[in-house]
C-alpha positions as CSV (number, residue, x, y, z in Angstrom):
1,M,103.9,117.2,96.5
2,S,100.3,117.1,97.2
3,H,98.6,115.2,99.4
4,L,95.6,112.9,99.9
5,L,94.5,112.6,103.4
6,D,93.2,109.0,104.3
7,T,89.8,108.6,106.3
8,N,91.9,107.7,109.5
9,F,93.8,111.0,109.4
10,V,90.4,112.9,109.0
11,I,89.0,111.1,112.0
12,G,92.0,112.0,114.0
13,L,91.4,115.6,113.1
14,L,88.1,115.5,114.1
15,R,88.6,114.1,117.6
16,G,90.9,117.2,118.1
17,V,94.3,115.0,118.4
18,S,96.9,117.8,118.3
19,S,99.6,116.0,116.5
20,Y,97.2,115.8,113.7
21,W,96.4,119.1,113.4
22,E,100.3,119.9,113.6
23,Y,101.1,117.9,110.5
24,L,98.1,119.4,108.7
25,D,99.5,122.8,109.4
26,K,102.8,121.6,107.9
27,L,100.9,120.3,104.8
28,V,98.6,123.3,104.3
29,E,101.8,125.4,104.2
30,Q,103.2,123.3,100.7
31,D,99.6,122.8,99.5
32,I,95.9,122.3,100.3
33,P,95.5,118.6,101.1
34,S,93.0,116.5,99.3
35,I,90.3,113.9,100.3
36,S,88.6,111.5,98.1
37,A,84.8,111.5,98.1
38,V,85.1,107.7,99.5
39,T,86.6,109.2,102.7
40,R,83.7,111.8,102.7
41,S,81.4,108.9,102.8
42,E,83.3,107.0,105.3
43,V,83.3,109.9,107.8
44,F,79.7,110.5,107.3
45,A,79.0,106.7,107.8
46,G,80.0,107.2,111.5
47,C,78.9,110.8,112.2
48,H,76.2,111.6,114.9
49,T,73.9,114.3,114.0
50,H,75.3,116.8,116.8
51,E,78.5,116.3,115.1
52,E,77.4,117.2,111.5
53,R,78.1,120.8,111.4
54,A,81.7,120.4,112.9
55,T,82.2,117.6,110.3
56,T,81.0,119.5,107.2
57,N,83.2,122.5,108.2
58,L,86.4,120.2,108.5
59,L,85.6,118.4,105.2
60,S,84.9,121.9,103.3
61,R,88.6,122.8,103.8
62,F,89.5,119.9,101.6
63,E,89.0,119.4,97.8
64,S,86.8,116.3,97.5
65,I,88.1,114.2,94.4
66,A,85.2,112.4,93.1
67,V,85.6,108.6,92.1
68,N,85.4,108.8,88.0
69,A,85.8,105.6,85.6
70,F,89.6,105.5,85.6
71,I,89.7,105.2,89.5
72,A,86.8,103.2,89.8
73,D,88.5,100.5,87.3
74,L,91.8,100.9,88.6
75,A,90.7,100.1,92.1
76,G,88.7,97.0,91.0
77,K,92.0,95.8,89.4
78,Y,93.8,96.3,92.6
79,V,91.1,94.2,94.5
80,Y,91.4,91.5,91.9
81,Q,95.2,91.6,91.7
82,F,95.7,91.5,95.5
83,R,93.2,88.7,95.9
84,K,95.3,86.3,93.5
85,R,98.2,87.1,96.0
86,G,96.0,85.9,98.9
87,L,95.6,89.6,100.2
88,T,92.0,90.9,100.6
89,L,91.7,94.5,100.0
90,H,88.5,96.8,101.2
91,L,86.8,98.4,98.1
92,E,87.0,101.8,100.0
93,D,90.7,101.3,100.5
94,A,91.3,100.1,96.9
95,L,89.1,103.2,95.8
96,I,91.3,105.6,98.0
97,G,94.6,104.2,97.0
98,A,93.5,104.3,93.1
99,T,92.7,107.9,93.6
100,A,96.1,108.7,94.7
101,V,97.8,107.0,91.7
102,V,95.4,108.5,89.1
103,E,95.9,112.0,90.8
104,G,99.5,111.4,91.7
105,L,99.1,112.2,95.1
106,T,101.0,111.1,98.2
107,L,98.2,109.2,100.7
108,V,98.6,110.3,104.3
109,T,97.3,107.6,106.6
110,R,98.1,105.3,109.9
111,N,97.2,102.1,108.0
112,V,99.8,101.7,105.5
113,G,99.2,97.8,105.3
114,H,95.9,98.6,103.6
115,F,97.5,100.2,100.6
116,P,99.8,97.7,99.1
117,M,99.6,99.5,95.7
118,L,101.4,102.3,97.0
119,A,104.9,102.7,98.1
120,L,105.9,103.9,101.6
121,G,108.2,107.1,101.4
122,K,107.1,107.6,98.1
123,T,103.3,108.0,97.6
124,L,102.5,106.7,101.1
125,V,103.2,108.4,104.4
126,R,102.8,106.6,107.6
127,F,101.2,109.1,110.1
128,P,101.9,109.1,113.2
129,D,105.6,108.0,112.2
C-alpha cells in the first residue's frame, strides 16, 4: 500500500518532530511515500528564505504527483457535492484527496475531517493516532 503525505505531515517533518520521522521510517520500509504538487505549494507558501534549502531537500525525497485533469475534475466535484451537504471543503484539501483517490494511495494526515471523501482506516490514516 502506497501512501500520500498530507501537508501537515510534511510540516511535522520539517519541524523535526521525532514521531513523524519514526512513522516515515516505517512507511519507507514498505514504499517511498508521495506528496501532491499542492502540498509542495502549501509548504513553500509558508517557507522562510532561510528554510528553503532544508525544505527543498526534504521534498526531493518524495515523488510529487502533479494535478492532472482527472484530479482537478474530481476535486471540483467533491467541493460541489459536499457543499450541497452543508460541508465546506477547501480546494487544496479536495485536490489532495482527489489525488489519493485517482492514484490509489492512502493519505496520511492529522486532519481527517478535511477529507470526507476518504474512508478512515482504508484510504485515510490519522497521524498521530
